[in-house]
C-alpha positions, 0 to 999 in steps of 0.5 A: 165476092163473098157475102155475110148474110147476103151483104158485103158490109155489116153495120154493127152500130145498132148492136153496141153502145157506140155512143160510149166510144164516140164520147171518148173519141178524144181519148182514142186520139190521145191513145193513137198519138201516144202509140204511134212511136211504134208505127211501121208501114203496113206489111202487105205482100204484092200478091194481095194488091189489086194493082200488081204494079205495087211492091209489097213490104213483106216481099222485101222485109227481112231479105235486105242482103246487099248491105255493106259492112258499114251499114250492118250496125244501123240496119241491126239497130233498126231491126231491133227497134222494128224500124227496118220496115220504115227504112226499107221504103226509102230504098225500094219502090214500095207503095205502102199506103197506110201505116200500122201501129200494133197494140196487141201483136200476133205471133203468127197471122193464121192464129192472130185471133187467139189471145194466147198467140199474141203479145201485148205491146207497151201501147196496151196501157193507152187502150184500157178504156177500149178493152173495158168497152169490149168486155162490157159489150161482150162482142168476143169470147176472146180476142187477139190482135188489136191494130191501129191503121193510120192514113195521112192526108192524101194517102189511100189504103191500097185495094187489097185482100187479106187472104185468098183462102175462100174457107177463111171466115175471120171474126173481127170488128173494124172501127173508125170514129168520125167520117174521115176514113172512107173505107170500102169493099171493092167489087173487081167484076163491076168496078164498084166500091161499097162503103162501110158508112158506119163507125163499126162493122165487119166484112169478109176480108177475102174480098178486095177492100181499101180506103179513099185518100182523105183530106185529113189524117184518119185512123181505124182499129181492127180487133181480131178474135172469136165472136161470142155466141151471144153477140152472133145471135144478137146480130143474126150472124151465128149461122154464117160464122158457126156453119162455115159449110154454107155457101156465101159466094155472090 
């Protein structure tokens, strides 16, 4: 397991004006609903799953080659509208769990935290109030990818890791207002779940993580960027993120 300041999950609520966002939850819900026309299954690779019986969407996305001539037109239409991923799950044994909605889309996963390496979608207009909040809080020196994750009732986020590169220290915030999404970091050695019991936090995404199947629909938002020095100093995270040679393995 990889730790941040000897912790698996970092609660950031006391360092930001979280009440300002809680007060705007109806606007968040509105923005999520308005953006959901761009929804697509979350794009995991099989290697990311704790349960290797799962087939990842990325393992088949873009490799569908057994289309008959009559299928080519609608497959191209689905690809043009970024709906091919959703269609593929009906034609393959995919367990995709949550769905994702791009707000600001990365050109490449490795550089998803850099503004110049991302593309704004039409959904950005619904989240201007959130971007204003991020700027006021000075959490990031810059941020790139912004993505909403959706879980329908009874749908879990499958336990997975984002990267198996132990040198990565992704700088991001995870946000979910209300208590519908039960998000956790999973310790595969002890078979225990460590819950993020806060509306906002961060963690080391090279660890396994997921969420419980909920009774109700839920959403969360992840923002990837470069933390500002002032935010890192205020949260006592500066040494962890700016001195990456230090060991953080439990």
